[in-house]
PyMOL Python script that loads the backbone (N, CA, C, O; Angstrom):
from pymol import cmd

cmd.read_pdbstr("""\
ATOM      1  N   MET A   1     -34.950 153.620  33.899  1.00  0.00           N
ATOM      2  CA  MET A   1     -35.187 153.967  32.518  1.00  0.00           C
ATOM      3  C   MET A   1     -34.202 153.196  31.643  1.00  0.00           C
ATOM      4  O   MET A   1     -33.083 152.896  32.062  1.00  0.00           O
ATOM      5  N   ASN A   2     -34.622 152.887  30.452  1.00  0.00           N
ATOM      6  CA  ASN A   2     -33.792 152.114  29.548  1.00  0.00           C
ATOM      7  C   ASN A   2     -32.620 152.924  29.037  1.00  0.00           C
ATOM      8  O   ASN A   2     -32.708 154.138  28.849  1.00  0.00           O
ATOM      9  N   ARG A   3     -31.535 152.232  28.820  1.00  0.00           N
ATOM     10  CA  ARG A   3     -30.357 152.844  28.217  1.00  0.00           C
ATOM     11  C   ARG A   3     -30.572 152.934  26.717  1.00  0.00           C
ATOM     12  O   ARG A   3     -31.234 152.084  26.122  1.00  0.00           O
ATOM     13  N   ILE A   4     -30.010 153.964  26.112  1.00  0.00           N
ATOM     14  CA  ILE A   4     -30.059 154.057  24.657  1.00  0.00           C
ATOM     15  C   ILE A   4     -28.707 153.628  24.111  1.00  0.00           C
ATOM     16  O   ILE A   4     -27.699 153.679  24.816  1.00  0.00           O
ATOM     17  N   THR A   5     -28.692 153.213  22.878  1.00  0.00           N
ATOM     18  CA  THR A   5     -27.471 152.677  22.294  1.00  0.00           C
ATOM     19  C   THR A   5     -26.436 153.775  22.098  1.00  0.00           C
ATOM     20  O   THR A   5     -26.744 154.966  22.146  1.00  0.00           O
ATOM     21  N   LYS A   6     -25.219 153.345  21.881  1.00  0.00           N
ATOM     22  CA  LYS A   6     -24.126 154.282  21.691  1.00  0.00           C
ATOM     23  C   LYS A   6     -24.335 155.116  20.432  1.00  0.00           C
ATOM     24  O   LYS A   6     -24.004 156.302  20.413  1.00  0.00           O
ATOM     25  N   ARG A   7     -24.876 154.513  19.393  1.00  0.00           N
ATOM     26  CA  ARG A   7     -25.121 155.231  18.148  1.00  0.00           C
ATOM     27  C   ARG A   7     -26.172 156.326  18.329  1.00  0.00           C
ATOM     28  O   ARG A   7     -25.993 157.451  17.862  1.00  0.00           O
ATOM     29  N   LYS A   8     -27.270 155.990  19.010  1.00  0.00           N
ATOM     30  CA  LYS A   8     -28.327 156.982  19.233  1.00  0.00           C
ATOM     31  C   LYS A   8     -27.847 158.109  20.138  1.00  0.00           C
ATOM     32  O   LYS A   8     -28.226 159.264  19.941  1.00  0.00           O
ATOM     33  N   SER A   9     -27.016 157.788  21.131  1.00  0.00           N
ATOM     34  CA  SER A   9     -26.517 158.833  22.011  1.00  0.00           C
ATOM     35  C   SER A   9     -25.563 159.765  21.268  1.00  0.00           C
ATOM     36  O   SER A   9     -25.551 160.968  21.529  1.00  0.00           O
ATOM     37  N   ARG A  10     -24.772 159.233  20.357  1.00  0.00           N
ATOM     38  CA  ARG A  10     -23.897 160.089  19.546  1.00  0.00           C
ATOM     39  C   ARG A  10     -24.706 160.986  18.628  1.00  0.00           C
ATOM     40  O   ARG A  10     -24.344 162.142  18.410  1.00  0.00           O
ATOM     41  N   ILE A  11     -25.798 160.464  18.090  1.00  0.00           N
ATOM     42  CA  ILE A  11     -26.670 161.279  17.236  1.00  0.00           C
ATOM     43  C   ILE A  11     -27.301 162.397  18.064  1.00  0.00           C
ATOM     44  O   ILE A  11     -27.357 163.541  17.611  1.00  0.00           O
ATOM     45  N   LEU A  12     -27.773 162.086  19.262  1.00  0.00           N
ATOM     46  CA  LEU A  12     -28.351 163.112  20.132  1.00  0.00           C
ATOM     47  C   LEU A  12     -27.328 164.179  20.494  1.00  0.00           C
ATOM     48  O   LEU A  12     -27.647 165.367  20.505  1.00  0.00           O
ATOM     49  N   LEU A  13     -26.103 163.764  20.790  1.00  0.00           N
ATOM     50  CA  LEU A  13     -25.063 164.724  21.130  1.00  0.00           C
ATOM     51  C   LEU A  13     -24.753 165.649  19.960  1.00  0.00           C
ATOM     52  O   LEU A  13     -24.619 166.859  20.140  1.00  0.00           O
ATOM     53  N   SER A  14     -24.639 165.085  18.768  1.00  0.00           N
ATOM     54  CA  SER A  14     -24.302 165.918  17.612  1.00  0.00           C
ATOM     55  C   SER A  14     -25.454 166.842  17.229  1.00  0.00           C
ATOM     56  O   SER A  14     -25.213 167.991  16.858  1.00  0.00           O
ATOM     57  N   ILE A  15     -26.694 166.373  17.308  1.00  0.00           N
ATOM     58  CA  ILE A  15     -27.843 167.239  17.000  1.00  0.00           C
ATOM     59  C   ILE A  15     -27.959 168.343  18.055  1.00  0.00           C
ATOM     60  O   ILE A  15     -28.272 169.485  17.720  1.00  0.00           O
ATOM     61  N   GLY A  16     -27.713 168.019  19.308  1.00  0.00           N
ATOM     62  CA  GLY A  16     -27.762 169.027  20.367  1.00  0.00           C
ATOM     63  C   GLY A  16     -26.718 170.115  20.176  1.00  0.00           C
ATOM     64  O   GLY A  16     -27.015 171.300  20.326  1.00  0.00           O
ATOM     65  N   MET A  17     -25.493 169.713  19.843  1.00  0.00           N
ATOM     66  CA  MET A  17     -24.447 170.701  19.589  1.00  0.00           C
ATOM     67  C   MET A  17     -24.765 171.548  18.364  1.00  0.00           C
ATOM     68  O   MET A  17     -24.513 172.752  18.355  1.00  0.00           O
ATOM     69  N   PHE A  18     -25.322 170.914  17.327  1.00  0.00           N
ATOM     70  CA  PHE A  18     -25.699 171.651  16.126  1.00  0.00           C
ATOM     71  C   PHE A  18     -26.818 172.647  16.420  1.00  0.00           C
ATOM     72  O   PHE A  18     -26.800 173.761  15.899  1.00  0.00           O
ATOM     73  N   ALA A  19     -27.784 172.264  17.243  1.00  0.00           N
ATOM     74  CA  ALA A  19     -28.893 173.166  17.579  1.00  0.00           C
ATOM     75  C   ALA A  19     -28.389 174.387  18.338  1.00  0.00           C
ATOM     76  O   ALA A  19     -28.815 175.508  18.060  1.00  0.00           O
ATOM     77  N   ILE A  20     -27.493 174.181  19.286  1.00  0.00           N
ATOM     78  CA  ILE A  20     -26.956 175.304  20.051  1.00  0.00           C
ATOM     79  C   ILE A  20     -26.114 176.205  19.164  1.00  0.00           C
ATOM     80  O   ILE A  20     -26.252 177.427  19.209  1.00  0.00           O
ATOM     81  N   ALA A  21     -25.249 175.616  18.365  1.00  0.00           N
ATOM     82  CA  ALA A  21     -24.379 176.419  17.499  1.00  0.00           C
ATOM     83  C   ALA A  21     -25.172 177.176  16.444  1.00  0.00           C
ATOM     84  O   ALA A  21     -24.897 178.347  16.183  1.00  0.00           O
ATOM     85  N   SER A  22     -26.153 176.519  15.837  1.00  0.00           N
ATOM     86  CA  SER A  22     -26.931 177.193  14.803  1.00  0.00           C
ATOM     87  C   SER A  22     -27.786 178.309  15.391  1.00  0.00           C
ATOM     88  O   SER A  22     -28.006 179.326  14.734  1.00  0.00           O
ATOM     89  N   THR A  23     -28.268 178.137  16.613  1.00  0.00           N
ATOM     90  CA  THR A  23     -29.017 179.203  17.269  1.00  0.00           C
ATOM     91  C   THR A  23     -28.132 180.427  17.478  1.00  0.00           C
ATOM     92  O   THR A  23     -28.563 181.557  17.251  1.00  0.00           O
ATOM     93  N   GLN A  24     -26.905 180.200  17.909  1.00  0.00           N
ATOM     94  CA  GLN A  24     -25.988 181.316  18.116  1.00  0.00           C
ATOM     95  C   GLN A  24     -25.659 182.032  16.804  1.00  0.00           C
ATOM     96  O   GLN A  24     -25.606 183.261  16.757  1.00  0.00           O
ATOM     97  N   ILE A  25     -25.442 181.259  15.752  1.00  0.00           N
ATOM     98  CA  ILE A  25     -25.103 181.854  14.455  1.00  0.00           C
ATOM     99  C   ILE A  25     -26.292 182.608  13.879  1.00  0.00           C
ATOM    100  O   ILE A  25     -26.134 183.721  13.379  1.00  0.00           O
ATOM    101  N   ILE A  26     -27.474 182.020  13.941  1.00  0.00           N
ATOM    102  CA  ILE A  26     -28.665 182.674  13.398  1.00  0.00           C
ATOM    103  C   ILE A  26     -28.971 183.953  14.163  1.00  0.00           C
ATOM    104  O   ILE A  26     -29.322 184.963  13.553  1.00  0.00           O
ATOM    105  N   SER A  27     -28.845 183.929  15.486  1.00  0.00           N
ATOM    106  CA  SER A  27     -29.153 185.127  16.268  1.00  0.00           C
ATOM    107  C   SER A  27     -28.121 186.228  16.038  1.00  0.00           C
ATOM    108  O   SER A  27     -28.401 187.397  16.302  1.00  0.00           O
ATOM    109  N   GLN A  28     -26.946 185.877  15.557  1.00  0.00           N
ATOM    110  CA  GLN A  28     -25.931 186.880  15.259  1.00  0.00           C
ATOM    111  C   GLN A  28     -26.314 187.708  14.028  1.00  0.00           C
ATOM    112  O   GLN A  28     -26.058 188.911  13.983  1.00  0.00           O
ATOM    113  N   TYR A  29     -26.924 187.066  13.037  1.00  0.00           N
ATOM    114  CA  TYR A  29     -27.225 187.730  11.773  1.00  0.00           C
ATOM    115  C   TYR A  29     -28.685 188.131  11.614  1.00  0.00           C
ATOM    116  O   TYR A  29     -28.980 189.098  10.912  1.00  0.00           O
ATOM    117  N   ILE A  30     -29.599 187.415  12.245  1.00  0.00           N
ATOM    118  CA  ILE A  30     -31.029 187.690  12.117  1.00  0.00           C
ATOM    119  C   ILE A  30     -31.582 187.935  13.521  1.00  0.00           C
ATOM    120  O   ILE A  30     -31.296 187.186  14.455  1.00  0.00           O
ATOM    121  N   GLY A  31     -32.362 188.975  13.650  1.00  0.00           N
ATOM    122  CA  GLY A  31     -32.956 189.256  14.953  1.00  0.00           C
ATOM    123  C   GLY A  31     -34.100 188.299  15.249  1.00  0.00           C
ATOM    124  O   GLY A  31     -35.156 188.373  14.621  1.00  0.00           O
ATOM    125  N   ILE A  32     -33.890 187.396  16.208  1.00  0.00           N
ATOM    126  CA  ILE A  32     -34.958 186.489  16.621  1.00  0.00           C
ATOM    127  C   ILE A  32     -35.343 186.833  18.058  1.00  0.00           C
ATOM    128  O   ILE A  32     -34.555 187.420  18.799  1.00  0.00           O
ATOM    129  N   SER A  33     -36.541 186.468  18.432  1.00  0.00           N
ATOM    130  CA  SER A  33     -37.021 186.813  19.775  1.00  0.00           C
ATOM    131  C   SER A  33     -36.287 185.987  20.835  1.00  0.00           C
ATOM    132  O   SER A  33     -35.703 184.939  20.557  1.00  0.00           O
ATOM    133  N   ASP A  34     -36.345 186.499  22.033  1.00  0.00           N
ATOM    134  CA  ASP A  34     -35.691 185.809  23.144  1.00  0.00           C
ATOM    135  C   ASP A  34     -36.329 184.457  23.419  1.00  0.00           C
ATOM    136  O   ASP A  34     -35.644 183.512  23.812  1.00  0.00           O
ATOM    137  N   LEU A  35     -37.634 184.361  23.214  1.00  0.00           N
ATOM    138  CA  LEU A  35     -38.334 183.097  23.433  1.00  0.00           C
ATOM    139  C   LEU A  35     -37.840 182.024  22.464  1.00  0.00           C
ATOM    140  O   LEU A  35     -37.592 180.888  22.868  1.00  0.00           O
ATOM    141  N   THR A  36     -37.697 182.380  21.203  1.00  0.00           N
ATOM    142  CA  THR A  36     -37.220 181.425  20.198  1.00  0.00           C
ATOM    143  C   THR A  36     -35.778 181.028  20.471  1.00  0.00           C
ATOM    144  O   THR A  36     -35.422 179.852  20.399  1.00  0.00           O
ATOM    145  N   ARG A  37     -34.964 182.007  20.780  1.00  0.00           N
ATOM    146  CA  ARG A  37     -33.548 181.737  21.051  1.00  0.00           C
ATOM    147  C   ARG A  37     -33.382 180.842  22.272  1.00  0.00           C
ATOM    148  O   ARG A  37     -32.603 179.889  22.250  1.00  0.00           O
ATOM    149  N   GLY A  38     -34.117 181.151  23.338  1.00  0.00           N
ATOM    150  CA  GLY A  38     -34.032 180.338  24.546  1.00  0.00           C
ATOM    151  C   GLY A  38     -34.592 178.943  24.363  1.00  0.00           C
ATOM    152  O   GLY A  38     -34.064 177.978  24.916  1.00  0.00           O
ATOM    153  N   SER A  39     -35.668 178.831  23.583  1.00  0.00           N
ATOM    154  CA  SER A  39     -36.262 177.513  23.338  1.00  0.00           C
ATOM    155  C   SER A  39     -35.306 176.617  22.552  1.00  0.00           C
ATOM    156  O   SER A  39     -35.118 175.450  22.897  1.00  0.00           O
ATOM    157  N   LEU A  40     -34.711 177.159  21.509  1.00  0.00           N
ATOM    158  CA  LEU A  40     -33.790 176.350  20.703  1.00  0.00           C
ATOM    159  C   LEU A  40     -32.531 175.978  21.479  1.00  0.00           C
ATOM    160  O   LEU A  40     -32.024 174.864  21.347  1.00  0.00           O
ATOM    161  N   THR A  41     -32.034 176.898  22.277  1.00  0.00           N
ATOM    162  CA  THR A  41     -30.873 176.575  23.113  1.00  0.00           C
ATOM    163  C   THR A  41     -31.240 175.528  24.163  1.00  0.00           C
ATOM    164  O   THR A  41     -30.456 174.620  24.436  1.00  0.00           O
ATOM    165  N   GLY A  42     -32.417 175.654  24.744  1.00  0.00           N
ATOM    166  CA  GLY A  42     -32.865 174.677  25.743  1.00  0.00           C
ATOM    167  C   GLY A  42     -33.069 173.295  25.157  1.00  0.00           C
ATOM    168  O   GLY A  42     -32.750 172.290  25.794  1.00  0.00           O
ATOM    169  N   ILE A  43     -33.600 173.242  23.946  1.00  0.00           N
ATOM    170  CA  ILE A  43     -33.758 171.946  23.270  1.00  0.00           C
ATOM    171  C   ILE A  43     -32.393 171.316  23.024  1.00  0.00           C
ATOM    172  O   ILE A  43     -32.218 170.112  23.214  1.00  0.00           O
ATOM    173  N   GLY A  44     -31.428 172.126  22.602  1.00  0.00           N
ATOM    174  CA  GLY A  44     -30.078 171.617  22.376  1.00  0.00           C
ATOM    175  C   GLY A  44     -29.437 171.092  23.642  1.00  0.00           C
ATOM    176  O   GLY A  44     -28.818 170.028  23.635  1.00  0.00           O
ATOM    177  N   ILE A  45     -29.581 171.829  24.728  1.00  0.00           N
ATOM    178  CA  ILE A  45     -29.022 171.384  26.015  1.00  0.00           C
ATOM    179  C   ILE A  45     -29.728 170.120  26.490  1.00  0.00           C
ATOM    180  O   ILE A  45     -29.094 169.214  27.031  1.00  0.00           O
ATOM    181  N   GLY A  46     -31.038 170.064  26.287  1.00  0.00           N
ATOM    182  CA  GLY A  46     -31.781 168.865  26.664  1.00  0.00           C
ATOM    183  C   GLY A  46     -31.321 167.633  25.913  1.00  0.00           C
ATOM    184  O   GLY A  46     -31.179 166.559  26.497  1.00  0.00           O
ATOM    185  N   MET A  47     -31.087 167.786  24.613  1.00  0.00           N
ATOM    186  CA  MET A  47     -30.588 166.650  23.821  1.00  0.00           C
ATOM    187  C   MET A  47     -29.200 166.227  24.285  1.00  0.00           C
ATOM    188  O   MET A  47     -28.903 165.034  24.346  1.00  0.00           O
ATOM    189  N   LEU A  48     -28.351 167.194  24.610  1.00  0.00           N
ATOM    190  CA  LEU A  48     -27.025 166.851  25.127  1.00  0.00           C
ATOM    191  C   LEU A  48     -27.122 166.079  26.434  1.00  0.00           C
ATOM    192  O   LEU A  48     -26.428 165.080  26.621  1.00  0.00           O
ATOM    193  N   LEU A  49     -27.975 166.535  27.331  1.00  0.00           N
ATOM    194  CA  LEU A  49     -28.105 165.857  28.619  1.00  0.00           C
ATOM    195  C   LEU A  49     -28.705 164.463  28.484  1.00  0.00           C
ATOM    196  O   LEU A  49     -28.259 163.528  29.150  1.00  0.00           O
ATOM    197  N   ILE A  50     -29.710 164.317  27.631  1.00  0.00           N
ATOM    198  CA  ILE A  50     -30.293 162.993  27.421  1.00  0.00           C
ATOM    199  C   ILE A  50     -29.258 162.038  26.843  1.00  0.00           C
ATOM    200  O   ILE A  50     -29.167 160.885  27.265  1.00  0.00           O
ATOM    201  N   GLY A  51     -28.473 162.521  25.873  1.00  0.00           N
ATOM    202  CA  GLY A  51     -27.437 161.679  25.288  1.00  0.00           C
ATOM    203  C   GLY A  51     -26.370 161.284  26.286  1.00  0.00           C
ATOM    204  O   GLY A  51     -25.856 160.167  26.238  1.00  0.00           O
ATOM    205  N   LEU A  52     -26.029 162.194  27.197  1.00  0.00           N
ATOM    206  CA  LEU A  52     -24.984 161.892  28.183  1.00  0.00           C
ATOM    207  C   LEU A  52     -25.489 161.029  29.329  1.00  0.00           C
ATOM    208  O   LEU A  52     -24.794 160.110  29.763  1.00  0.00           O
ATOM    209  N   ILE A  53     -26.679 161.309  29.819  1.00  0.00           N
ATOM    210  CA  ILE A  53     -27.181 160.598  30.999  1.00  0.00           C
ATOM    211  C   ILE A  53     -27.647 159.182  30.653  1.00  0.00           C
ATOM    212  O   ILE A  53     -27.305 158.226  31.349  1.00  0.00           O
ATOM    213  N   PHE A  54     -28.420 159.051  29.588  1.00  0.00           N
ATOM    214  CA  PHE A  54     -28.999 157.745  29.269  1.00  0.00           C
ATOM    215  C   PHE A  54     -28.201 156.967  28.227  1.00  0.00           C
ATOM    216  O   PHE A  54     -28.608 155.875  27.829  1.00  0.00           O
ATOM    217  N   GLY A  55     -27.077 157.509  27.784  1.00  0.00           N
ATOM    218  CA  GLY A  55     -26.265 156.817  26.788  1.00  0.00           C
ATOM    219  C   GLY A  55     -25.510 155.649  27.372  1.00  0.00           C
ATOM    220  O   GLY A  55     -25.151 155.651  28.549  1.00  0.00           O
ATOM    221  N   ASN A  56     -25.273 154.665  26.558  1.00  0.00           N
ATOM    222  CA  ASN A  56     -24.532 153.476  26.968  1.00  0.00           C
ATOM    223  C   ASN A  56     -23.100 153.629  26.473  1.00  0.00           C
ATOM    224  O   ASN A  56     -22.782 153.233  25.351  1.00  0.00           O
ATOM    225  N   PHE A  57     -22.222 154.212  27.321  1.00  0.00           N
ATOM    226  CA  PHE A  57     -20.846 154.483  26.918  1.00  0.00           C
ATOM    227  C   PHE A  57     -19.867 153.473  27.490  1.00  0.00           C
ATOM    228  O   PHE A  57     -18.656 153.665  27.380  1.00  0.00           O
ATOM    229  N   ARG A  58     -20.352 152.423  28.086  1.00  0.00           N
ATOM    230  CA  ARG A  58     -19.430 151.421  28.621  1.00  0.00           C
ATOM    231  C   ARG A  58     -18.778 150.654  27.486  1.00  0.00           C
ATOM    232  O   ARG A  58     -19.422 150.331  26.488  1.00  0.00           O
ATOM    233  N   SER A  59     -17.512 150.371  27.646  1.00  0.00           N
ATOM    234  CA  SER A  59     -16.818 149.605  26.617  1.00  0.00           C
ATOM    235  C   SER A  59     -17.123 148.119  26.786  1.00  0.00           C
ATOM    236  O   SER A  59     -17.660 147.692  27.808  1.00  0.00           O
ATOM    237  N   ALA A  60     -16.775 147.359  25.785  1.00  0.00           N
ATOM    238  CA  ALA A  60     -17.055 145.931  25.807  1.00  0.00           C
ATOM    239  C   ALA A  60     -16.155 145.202  26.804  1.00  0.00           C
ATOM    240  O   ALA A  60     -16.449 144.069  27.184  1.00  0.00           O
ATOM    241  N   TYR A  61     -15.067 145.836  27.231  1.00  0.00           N
ATOM    242  CA  TYR A  61     -14.097 145.170  28.094  1.00  0.00           C
ATOM    243  C   TYR A  61     -14.210 145.578  29.555  1.00  0.00           C
ATOM    244  O   TYR A  61     -13.414 145.139  30.384  1.00  0.00           O
ATOM    245  N   SER A  62     -15.199 146.420  29.883  1.00  0.00           N
ATOM    246  CA  SER A  62     -15.320 146.835  31.290  1.00  0.00           C
ATOM    247  C   SER A  62     -16.012 145.747  32.096  1.00  0.00           C
ATOM    248  O   SER A  62     -16.758 144.930  31.556  1.00  0.00           O
ATOM    249  N   ASN A  63     -15.754 145.751  33.392  1.00  0.00           N
ATOM    250  CA  ASN A  63     -16.332 144.739  34.276  1.00  0.00           C
ATOM    251  C   ASN A  63     -17.722 145.064  34.662  1.00  0.00           C
ATOM    252  O   ASN A  63     -18.349 144.309  35.405  1.00  0.00           O
TER     253      ASN A  63
END
""", "prot")
cmd.dss("prot")
cmd.show_as("cartoon", "prot")
cmd.util.cbc("prot")
cmd.orient("prot")
């Protein structure tokens, strides 16, 4: 599978963290169903994993 750029992987990581955090905050104040809460948390974890696994984090000076 193709590698994604460092910029896109950072965007995926930040959106994933935001999705997980916002789900936790929203569920604290507003009663949402377990399906919605689990789906949003799963999407956030998925974005984090995609950003980490397929991201191009090698530096320009590595061999």
